[in-house]
N, C-alpha and C positions, 0 to 999 in steps of 0.2 A: 318638718322633722318631728318625730315623736319624742316627747320628753318623758324619760323614765326617772323617777325620783331616786337619787342616790343619797342615802342618809348621812354618809360621812363626807360628802363632797366639800362643803364649806371648810371643815376642819383640815382636810387634805390640802386644799388650796391655800389656806392660811399658813400652813407649815412649809409649803413648797417654795424653794428659792427662786423658781421661775415664774412666780405669780405675784402680782400686786393687787391688793384688794382696795378698791376705791371706797374709802370709808372716811370717817371724820379725821383719822390720823393719816393725812396724805403724805406720801413719801416722794416728794417732788425730786429730790436728789437722784433717785434711781434713774430718771430719764436723762438728767444732765450729765451723768457719769459716763455715758457711752463714748467710746473712742471712734465710732463710725461717724462719718460726716453726713450721711443721708439717713433719714428716718422715714419709715413707711408704716402705716397702721391699717389693720383690717377691722372694720366695725361689724360686729356680728359674725365672729369666726366659726361658730358652730363647733364641730368636732375637730377642726383645725387642719384638714387635709390641704387646703389651698395655701395657707400661710406657712405650713411646714415645708411644702415644696418650694415656695419662694425663698425662704430662709436658707434652705439647702443649696439652691442655685445661685444665690447672691450673698456671699459671705461678707462683703464690704458694706452691706446695708443693715441697719439695726431695725428689726421688725417688732411691732407691738400688735397683739391681737386682743380685742376686747369682746367680751361676751357677758350678757347680764344674767345668765342662768348657770348656777354652780354645777348642776348635774350634767350639763352639756360640756362646760369648760374642763371639768375633771378628765373627760375622755381625751380632749386635745392635749392637756398637760401630760397625761400618761404616754401618749404617742411621742410627745416632745422629749420626754426622759429617755425613751428608747432610741431616738434619733441622735441625741447629743448635740444639737445645734447650740452654738454659743451666742448667736445674734438674734434671739427671739425671747421676748417676755410676754406673758399673758396677763391680762387685766380683767378682774371680775367687777362689773359695775355698769353704770349707764353711760352711754357715749356723750351725753350732755355735760358730763363732768370732766371731760378730757382737757379742758382749758386749765384745770388746776395742775395738770401734769406736764403739759406741753406749752412752751412759750409761743407767742404769736410768731408767725413766719418761720416755723421750725420743721414742718413736715413736708416731705417731697411728694408723697403719694398716699391717698386714702382709697382703700378698696371697699366697695359695697357689693358683696356677692350674694345674690339670691335673698335679699332682705324680705322681711315680712311685708307683703303688699298692703296690708290694712285696707281691704277692698271697699269698705263702706265709706261713703262721702264724709260722714261725720268724724271719721277717724283719720282724715288726711294729715292732720297736724302730727300724727305719730310716725308718719313715713320718714325714712332717712333722707329722702330728697325733698322734703318740705322746705319752703323758702327760708325760714328762720334757721334751719339746720345748714342749708347751703351758705348762708351768711357766716355762720359759725365756722364752717370748714374753711371758708375763704380767709378768715382771720388766722387760722392755724397753718394754712399752707404757705410755703415760700412763694415768691412772685412767679416762679416758673413751675409751681407745683400743679398736680392734677388729681382728679378723682376718676377712678375706673369703676364703672358700674356694670354688673351683669345681672340680668333677671330673665326668668322664663314666664313672667306674668305680663301680659299685654297691657293691662290697665296701668300697672306701675311703670312700665316702660313709657307709655304715652304721657302719664302724669310727670315723670321725671324729665322728659324732653321739654315739656311745656314750662316747668319750673326753672330748668336750666336756662332756657331762652329768656324767660321773663326776668331772671336775675343777671342777665348779660354774661353768662358763661360762654366760652368759645368751645364748641364741640369739634374736636380735631379729627376724631374717627368715629364712625357709626357703622354698625353691622347688625344685620338681622340674623346672621348665622351665629347661633349661640356657642358653637364649639370651635369657631375660628379664632 
């Protein structure tokens, strides 16, 4: 995804009621106030098309979308304002800080869609399917929770399968058909 700098992005997100900034002033109560019993998050939501469609189709699930780049997230929030979904909040920050917002065993589904593959070997610790991150996700997920991963990068796909296997995750469904 091409990242175009939007100078007003951080101020727009800071003032928007649909956005939580992951900062020193953590607003943990925002997550706990949901009336929905099921929570799902997308890590690296980009411009928000996937998570907006999910929220529109599943009104009984509370969705959170996290993105670390303000200039990208502002586009997702603008689309969200047009859609009017009440079951979706956006978070600006790093996925490694999600533990401050979500208690252990609270998330039903984590979506990782087309994550940055970090193709160089020396960058594998940055991948969203690296073993330490998988351990972190396991803490956040309910006992019957799941991670759904989509990628069009063969290297990341193979790496993710290996990491999931080594961390004793159960792979319930596997498809090489990206659009299925």
